[in-house]
BAMARKE-814073 format. One line per field, with one value per residue (C-alpha): residue number from 1; x, y, z negated. Coordinates in Angstrom, 3 decimals, padded with zeros to 6 digits. Layout:
num	c(NUM_...)
east	c(X_...)
north	c(Y_...)
up	c(Z_...)
***
This chain:
num	c(1_2_3_4_5_6_7_8_9_10_11_12_13_14_15_16_17_18_19_20_21_22_23_24_25_26_27_28_29_30_31_32_33_34_35_36_37_38_39_40_41_42_43_44_45_46_47_48_49_50_51_52_53_54_55_56_57_58_59_60_61_62_63_64_65_66_67_68_69_70_71_72_73_74_75_76_77_78_79_80_81_82_83_84_85_86_87_88_89_90_91_92_93_94_95_96_97_98_99_100_101_102_103_104_105_106_107_108_109_110_111_112_113_114_115_116_117_118_119_120_121_122_123_124_125_126_127_128_129_130_131_132_133_134_135_136_137_138_139_140_141_142_143_144_145_146_147_148_149_150_151_152_153_154_155_156_157_158_159_160_161_162_163_164_165_166_167_168_169_170_171_172_173_174_175_176_177_178_179_180_181_182_183_184_185_186_187_188_189_190_191_192_193_194_195_196_197_198_199_200_201_202_203_204_205_206_207_208_209_210_211_212_213_214_215_216_217_218_219_220_221_222_223_224_225_226_227_228_229_230_231_232_233_234_235_236_237_238_239_240_241_242_243_244_245_246_247_248_249_250_251_252_253_254_255_256_257_258_259_260_261_262_263_264_265_266_267_268_269_270_271_272_273_274_275_276_277_278_279_280_281_282_283_284_285_286_287_288_289_290_291_292_293_294_295_296_297_298_299_300_301_302_303_304_305_306_307_308_309_310_311_312_313_314_315_316_317_318_319_320_321_322_323_324_325_326_327_328_329_330_331_332_333_334_335_336_337_338_339_340_341_342_343_344_345_346_347_348_349_350_351_352_353_354_355_356_357_358_359_360_361_362_363_364_365_366_367_368_369_370_371_372_373_374_375_376_377_378_379_380_381_382_383_384_385_386_387_388_389_390_391_392_393_394_395_396_397_398_399_400_401_402_403_404_405_406_407_408_409_410_411_412_413_414_415_416_417_418_419_420_421_422_423_424_425_426_427_428_429_430_431_432_433_434_435_436_437_438_439_440_441_442_443_444_445_446_447_448_449_450_451_452_453_454_455_456_457_458_459_460_461_462_463_464_465_466_467_468_469_470_471_472_473_474_475_476_477_478_479_480_481_482_483_484_485_486_487_488_489_490_491_492_493_494_495_496_497_498_499_500_501_502_503_504_505_506_507_508_509_510_511_512_513_514_515_516_517_518_519_520_521_522_523_524_525_526_527_528_529_530_531_532_533_534_535_536_537)
east	c(104.223_103.443_105.806_103.731_106.780_108.476_107.733_108.042_108.658_106.436_107.837_105.287_106.451_103.042_103.817_106.939_107.319_103.547_103.183_105.438_102.561_100.644_097.822_098.764_098.985_098.609_098.163_099.998_096.811_096.351_099.860_099.343_096.043_097.481_100.445_098.057_096.052_099.191_100.364_096.925_097.207_100.720_103.002_106.624_107.970_106.390_108.529_107.463_109.318_112.560_113.021_115.057_112.747_109.778_108.150_105.327_107.756_109.551_106.189_105.315_108.402_107.741_104.174_104.943_107.362_104.347_102.673_103.274_102.933_102.138_103.799_105.457_108.808_108.899_111.722_113.186_114.437_117.439_120.384_124.045_126.325_127.448_130.769_133.798_131.778_132.030_128.617_128.688_128.819_126.212_122.766_121.005_122.717_122.001_118.306_118.006_119.421_117.430_114.177_114.677_113.115_114.146_114.972_116.824_116.719_119.644_119.480_122.680_123.843_124.535_124.747_128.142_126.400_124.611_127.789_129.649_126.880_124.343_126.138_129.463_131.855_134.405_133.385_135.512_134.065_130.545_131.408_132.843_129.714_127.582_129.762_130.243_126.530_125.452_128.100_127.169_123.506_124.364_126.693_123.723_121.951_119.563_118.543_119.796_118.074_120.061_118.154_120.356_118.910_118.874_120.454_119.214_120.251_123.580_124.088_123.320_125.845_128.617_127.878_131.188_130.681_127.004_127.881_130.753_128.296_126.104_128.992_130.097_126.670_126.643_130.089_129.189_126.250_123.170_120.802_118.777_119.964_117.055_117.517_115.588_114.189_113.959_113.181_110.554_111.659_113.183_111.630_110.924_113.499_116.269_115.134_115.287_118.613_120.182_118.922_120.111_123.541_124.173_122.867_126.094_127.943_125.634_125.065_122.107_118.481_117.723_114.790_113.060_111.666_109.942_108.197_105.499_106.707_106.662_103.439_105.451_105.999_104.049_105.597_109.077_108.488_107.276_110.182_112.679_110.939_110.867_114.661_115.316_114.265_112.459_111.614_109.240_108.791_105.844_102.778_099.086_097.225_100.540_100.584_103.863_105.936_105.275_103.431_103.620_105.237_104.300_100.832_101.233_097.577_098.174_101.531_099.987_097.134_099.433_101.954_099.340_096.652_098.673_102.087_101.350_103.835_103.325_102.497_100.900_098.771_096.034_092.983_094.749_094.580_090.783_091.065_093.010_089.922_089.232_092.844_092.793_089.645_090.834_093.946_091.962_089.597_092.342_094.279_091.071_091.504_088.857_089.207_090.408_087.529_089.646_092.416_093.329_091.698_090.394_088.733_084.948_085.069_087.498_084.687_082.073_080.370_078.515_078.144_075.138_077.156_079.680_077.017_075.280_078.573_079.468_076.100_076.869_080.630_082.077_085.695_084.956_085.388_086.876_090.468_089.954_086.812_086.003_085.790_089.377_090.409_087.278_085.695_082.340_080.865_078.806_076.418_076.217_073.090_073.533_072.559_075.050_073.124_071.104_068.126_070.570_071.642_068.092_067.495_070.648_069.973_066.261_064.385_064.147_063.461_060.489_059.250_059.939_062.927_061.329_059.314_061.357_058.809_058.976_062.757_062.898_060.482_062.573_065.751_064.298_063.229_066.744_068.222_065.805_066.721_070.456_069.942_068.544_071.658_070.913_073.525_072.563_075.952_076.274_072.541_071.096_068.265_067.046_067.365_065.097_062.533_062.574_061.856_059.093_057.424_057.652_055.998_053.319_054.868_055.544_053.584_054.557_054.324_053.366_052.154_054.367_052.584_055.733_059.210_061.394_064.801_065.795_069.455_070.310_073.497_074.624_077.489_078.828_078.790_076.160_074.726_071.789_069.978_066.336_064.080_060.295_058.604_054.830_053.463_050.216_050.612_047.630_045.225_047.235_049.205_052.777_054.348_057.874_060.886_064.486_067.886_070.969_074.472_073.319_070.064_070.440_071.044_068.169_065.774_066.702_066.107_062.717_061.585_062.630_060.751_057.593_057.851_059.105_055.702_054.390_057.557_060.164_062.376_063.525_065.928_067.807_069.285_072.006_073.377_077.088_078.207_076.993_078.361_077.359_078.332_077.386_076.117_075.880_078.372_077.924_074.552_076.320_074.210_071.230_073.127_071.661_073.303_073.397_073.366_074.387_073.768_074.993_073.034_073.924_071.167_071.815_069.326_071.326_074.579_073.920_074.989_072.919_072.935_070.372_070.479_068.597_068.894_067.595_068.592_068.124_070.655_068.200_065.537_068.039_069.131_065.545_064.772_067.813_066.866_063.277_064.464_066.611_063.785_061.232_063.640_064.026_060.285_059.393_061.747_060.366_056.872_057.779_059.437_056.173_057.498_055.120_051.434_050.692_049.648_047.663_049.151_049.075_051.652)
north	c(094.768_091.455_089.999_086.922_084.668_086.997_086.762_089.820_089.061_090.983_091.803_093.193_095.404_096.453_094.869_096.986_099.946_100.366_100.730_103.790_105.753_108.309_106.678_103.133_100.525_096.786_094.335_091.019_089.299_091.873_091.192_087.436_087.753_090.059_087.728_084.810_086.789_087.817_084.215_083.107_085.425_084.347_087.156_086.056_087.730_089.097_091.328_090.734_093.504_094.283_091.626_093.896_096.934_095.970_093.020_092.797_092.013_089.469_087.809_087.901_085.920_083.430_082.900_082.837_079.936_077.739_078.719_076.844_079.153_077.862_080.637_083.369_083.492_085.529_088.051_089.604_093.144_094.765_097.105_096.419_095.682_098.588_100.165_098.464_095.423_091.836_090.652_087.704_090.160_092.568_092.355_093.345_090.632_088.062_089.012_088.688_085.176_084.209_085.218_081.978_083.245_081.834_085.346_088.256_091.749_093.991_097.741_099.676_103.144_104.000_107.777_109.090_112.052_109.669_107.736_110.864_112.878_110.351_107.192_109.077_106.406_106.545_105.254_102.099_101.109_101.481_099.132_096.658_096.904_095.980_093.064_091.643_091.791_090.143_087.424_086.692_086.109_084.098_081.899_081.247_079.706_082.535_083.978_087.560_090.588_093.794_097.108_099.962_102.892_106.279_104.600_107.049_110.106_108.430_107.516_111.052_112.468_109.884_107.083_105.288_104.974_104.014_101.224_100.111_099.523_097.376_095.264_094.694_093.233_091.146_089.665_088.859_086.734_088.905_087.314_090.479_094.090_096.451_100.055_102.361_105.781_106.455_110.170_109.468_112.403_110.774_110.956_107.928_108.904_109.025_105.764_103.999_105.607_104.524_100.943_100.632_101.968_099.591_096.395_095.562_095.630_093.211_089.481_089.021_090.143_093.861_095.104_098.468_100.118_103.493_106.070_108.430_111.878_113.097_111.254_108.970_105.787_103.582_105.223_104.826_101.161_100.444_102.414_100.228_097.019_098.246_098.215_094.986_095.040_091.806_092.402_095.116_096.145_098.129_098.074_097.378_100.653_102.528_103.076_104.166_107.053_110.616_110.223_106.456_103.608_102.443_100.869_097.221_096.868_099.412_097.893_094.406_095.622_097.537_094.721_092.067_093.926_096.506_094.905_091.189_090.194_087.093_088.078_086.251_083.121_082.632_084.695_086.864_090.055_089.808_089.925_093.186_095.114_092.458_092.671_096.463_096.577_093.742_095.690_098.914_097.131_095.616_098.896_100.779_103.079_104.651_103.389_105.984_106.414_107.470_104.921_103.502_100.208_099.288_102.471_102.604_105.551_103.985_102.966_105.480_107.606_110.793_113.037_112.188_112.190_109.781_107.401_107.425_106.503_103.794_102.128_101.780_101.181_100.501_100.979_104.526_105.654_102.566_101.618_098.056_096.103_096.666_092.946_092.494_093.684_092.584_096.032_097.141_099.897_102.576_105.052_108.069_110.145_113.914_117.222_116.421_113.305_112.845_110.661_107.856_107.774_107.378_104.638_102.826_103.144_102.599_102.602_098.861_098.182_100.558_099.687_103.042_102.039_103.418_106.234_109.357_111.652_109.675_109.608_113.351_113.926_111.836_113.574_117.021_116.022_114.807_118.045_120.110_118.141_118.474_122.211_121.987_120.143_116.476_114.193_110.774_109.381_107.433_107.233_104.967_103.795_107.384_107.918_104.953_106.237_109.697_108.092_105.927_108.979_110.902_108.022_107.453_104.062_104.682_104.274_104.587_101.733_103.961_107.425_109.488_111.184_112.592_111.853_113.620_113.169_113.828_114.075_113.843_115.785_115.324_117.503_118.088_114.431_112.982_109.970_108.878_109.744_108.768_108.836_108.653_107.588_107.476_105.940_104.657_101.365_099.723_101.409_100.626_103.090_102.228_104.475_103.400_104.627_103.681_104.587_104.818_106.157_109.583_110.811_109.096_105.687_106.222_107.307_104.327_102.051_103.617_103.315_099.671_098.912_100.452_098.663_095.256_093.718_094.537_094.246_091.918_092.420_095.760_093.817_092.566_095.960_097.583_101.101_100.679_104.221_107.735_110.946_114.582_117.554_121.225_122.444_126.235_127.002_130.773_130.428_129.500_127.531_127.807_126.062_123.032_119.706_116.638_113.245_110.117_106.731_103.360_100.214_096.538_094.047_090.728_088.920_089.296_090.911_094.082_097.554_100.618_104.298_106.976_110.748_113.384_117.190_119.728_122.740_120.331_117.500_115.261_115.785_115.095_111.929_110.803_111.230_109.155_106.431_106.365_106.018_103.044_101.207_102.047_100.843_097.527_097.078_097.963_095.283_092.786_093.598_093.230_089.902_088.678_088.492_091.208_091.855_095.045_097.810_100.945_103.577_107.139_108.157)
up	c(-071.029_-072.726_-075.325_-076.099_-076.496_-078.963_-082.656_-084.886_-088.550_-090.939_-094.360_-096.802_-099.664_-100.986_-104.356_-104.874_-102.529_-102.320_-106.077_-106.010_-104.462_-106.506_-108.461_-107.425_-110.165_-109.700_-112.534_-112.546_-111.400_-108.618_-107.363_-107.384_-105.519_-102.868_-102.378_-101.840_-099.287_-097.375_-097.223_-096.075_-093.062_-092.172_-093.321_-093.090_-096.233_-099.410_-101.591_-105.176_-106.968_-108.785_-111.509_-113.778_-113.621_-115.820_-117.649_-115.080_-112.261_-114.436_-115.123_-111.427_-110.475_-113.267_-112.063_-108.347_-108.797_-109.513_-106.224_-102.981_-099.997_-096.516_-094.548_-096.566_-098.303_-101.511_-101.864_-104.999_-104.463_-106.085_-105.717_-105.136_-108.082_-110.212_-109.358_-110.834_-111.924_-110.777_-109.462_-111.859_-114.781_-113.396_-115.036_-111.817_-109.805_-112.482_-112.559_-108.770_-108.773_-111.895_-110.147_-108.198_-104.964_-101.577_-100.368_-101.959_-100.525_-101.416_-100.838_-100.340_-099.372_-095.730_-095.970_-097.034_-098.699_-101.087_-101.704_-102.797_-104.466_-105.788_-106.875_-107.000_-105.778_-103.011_-099.601_-099.723_-103.108_-101.710_-098.847_-101.361_-103.524_-100.523_-099.435_-102.930_-103.734_-100.497_-100.827_-104.450_-103.552_-100.450_-102.511_-104.804_-101.807_-101.013_-097.663_-097.753_-096.235_-096.411_-096.525_-095.327_-097.241_-095.464_-092.464_-089.844_-091.851_-092.519_-088.873_-087.796_-090.283_-089.936_-087.457_-087.999_-091.749_-091.503_-089.086_-091.361_-094.215_-091.947_-090.739_-094.342_-095.169_-091.995_-092.575_-096.190_-095.044_-094.553_-092.026_-091.389_-091.351_-092.008_-090.925_-093.273_-092.434_-096.151_-095.873_-093.222_-091.099_-088.015_-084.565_-082.344_-079.727_-082.322_-083.900_-080.537_-079.620_-082.911_-082.826_-079.245_-080.219_-083.121_-081.510_-079.625_-082.962_-084.779_-084.467_-086.822_-086.786_-086.874_-088.954_-089.378_-092.535_-092.044_-094.199_-093.009_-094.085_-090.486_-089.629_-087.319_-089.319_-086.904_-083.835_-085.331_-086.136_-082.604_-081.153_-083.021_-081.975_-078.401_-078.279_-080.127_-083.791_-084.656_-088.322_-089.619_-093.243_-094.593_-096.829_-096.437_-095.815_-095.775_-099.536_-101.060_-102.329_-101.072_-097.737_-097.868_-095.948_-092.503_-092.488_-091.541_-090.552_-087.794_-086.853_-086.599_-084.408_-082.072_-081.774_-081.091_-079.153_-077.245_-076.795_-076.838_-079.535_-081.642_-085.245_-088.167_-087.677_-085.096_-085.989_-088.574_-086.511_-086.656_-090.456_-090.732_-091.853_-094.485_-095.700_-095.821_-097.925_-100.148_-101.126_-101.551_-103.897_-106.062_-106.134_-107.036_-104.045_-101.867_-098.277_-095.759_-093.324_-090.352_-090.893_-087.465_-086.539_-090.018_-091.324_-091.521_-089.121_-086.650_-084.327_-085.475_-082.832_-083.641_-080.583_-078.438_-075.216_-076.715_-077.964_-074.595_-072.918_-075.451_-074.975_-071.278_-071.270_-074.724_-073.693_-072.579_-076.208_-077.874_-077.150_-078.435_-079.343_-083.043_-083.757_-082.542_-086.022_-087.863_-087.837_-086.454_-084.368_-086.132_-084.554_-086.841_-087.094_-087.381_-085.853_-083.067_-082.111_-078.985_-078.240_-077.407_-081.047_-082.279_-079.737_-080.802_-084.522_-084.925_-081.615_-081.141_-084.806_-084.866_-081.405_-079.758_-077.632_-074.475_-076.059_-075.324_-076.985_-080.243_-080.101_-079.584_-082.472_-084.836_-083.697_-084.255_-087.766_-088.548_-087.229_-089.351_-092.465_-091.794_-091.577_-095.128_-096.322_-095.654_-094.102_-092.807_-091.778_-095.038_-095.687_-093.040_-095.280_-095.750_-091.998_-091.329_-093.831_-092.214_-088.842_-090.275_-091.852_-088.591_-086.722_-089.376_-090.124_-093.802_-097.011_-100.645_-103.129_-106.063_-106.979_-109.269_-112.131_-113.731_-114.999_-117.524_-119.137_-122.735_-123.704_-127.387_-128.142_-131.705_-132.957_-129.477_-128.460_-126.136_-127.926_-125.758_-122.545_-122.346_-119.273_-119.265_-116.006_-115.419_-112.193_-110.764_-108.919_-107.244_-109.616_-112.745_-114.866_-115.799_-118.429_-119.292_-121.268_-120.555_-121.956_-119.786_-119.321_-118.207_-116.686_-113.291_-114.832_-117.262_-114.491_-112.338_-115.319_-116.076_-112.465_-112.339_-115.576_-114.181_-110.839_-111.992_-112.925_-109.447_-107.331_-108.918_-105.848_-107.291_-109.494_-106.431_-105.563_-107.639_-107.512_-106.705_-105.845_-106.576_-105.075_-105.573_-103.452_-103.758_-100.377_-100.665_-103.420_-103.102_-104.791_-108.020_-110.461_-108.074_-105.260_-103.546_-104.215_-102.040_-103.747_-101.825_-103.420_-102.201_-103.040_-102.845_-102.050_-103.759_-101.511_-098.314_-099.443_-097.476_-098.544_-097.650_-098.505_-099.295_-099.693_-101.688_-101.570_-104.082_-106.188_-109.113_-109.333_-111.187_-108.520_-105.734_-107.526_-108.047_-104.344_-103.367_-105.876_-104.591_-100.988_-101.953_-103.664_-100.965_-098.286_-100.090_-100.611_-097.019_-095.776_-098.292_-097.057_-093.377_-094.119_-095.638_-099.169_-100.453_-099.854_-097.920_-100.327_-099.692_-101.986_-100.732_-098.112)
***
């Protein structure tokens, strides 16, 4: 069913609710940058924080006043007045109004259990707290969104009282009533049933705010919208307390691509992957590979049969085109791959697209190496080099004489790490020493020093990530380790990975570093930016 004429408001609470997640901390500058990005894409509301909770949120509201947004309205978030207090004398109420945002979001209690046992007031006083707080902010000229905390638990326990709290907010001037599945444990059927039941009693917009404790936050959000909610709250990448909030990147994609609702500005859905990675970067979080729509594995294909099918009919294993959300298809190379994978990944590039024997030979080599502990899913540069070696299309750019590392440990503190690298390059000997932050950094520095006079292009690639994993842990200190290194090429902005495996972590690291530099130089050579050299293979 298409809902192209219907607009769903998107309310982002990454800057407040999202920061309650484990390990999540955003600086003031981070928050300002994320807010700007959300506005750029057309989000309707951006919740900036609770202005009474900490100095950072106070500073955010001071700074954001100077910013003119094209699309979004900024909301300050706060609780109802304290019991027995006039809103005008309540510090929380005063802070909300002083934040000077066009929107204020008030959260109040809907569950009679919380009223009695948590805030410990009688039920009528709770209703008065909600109404007084909403009215005070509305009288200050603000748009008022009311978040009904624990609404679904409250409605299940005492539907009459839960509804009474909503009506109090509505009659006091709230323009949106947001039903919160605060515990994150409701099921979609109950969400839909509840929203459907309260709609005849309300005359303002209904919103939905879900958490993911039952793994159903997206389903619950869509269920509410399916029966009339027009406002959805959540966070980018689903960050938040416990199991997180609903992931708005997934909600946006489902609403726009599957259900035909109007969300954000034109073209914004195609930037969901960009937005997801932008927030991950600022929050210093590792992206979730299998995150729906925007994860790096969302459109990754590994099994040979799958890859063969995708090459012929993409929708056979992809529910939407990857570029619909700004993502891309990946063909992963592994022991599960078939010849189709090799063809897709490297066949055309190496001129063996129709050579089944060559494809099979390369595949068998990959499978043998994976049996030894290699993995090429995140190491496409090493995969290409393996294929080149198997086809006799590879040569080295130097001969290694030796390398060694020396670590000076003085009184229990590591002071320096020194690497010595000796190579022969085009008949010349290069013997270099380099210091670094650990043996891998020192070795990479020594190799670059030796190569730089002959191949200045080595300075264009930088090591940006380094991962180590023990493969056969039962072997104890003699276990093999797998090292995966990610490089960034400043010449074209590309990122590529390499892999090394050995019982010796330094040797594994060296092999991965060498693959990265050889990969760069081979491509420089093929582009005509290097003379062809004849070092030993």
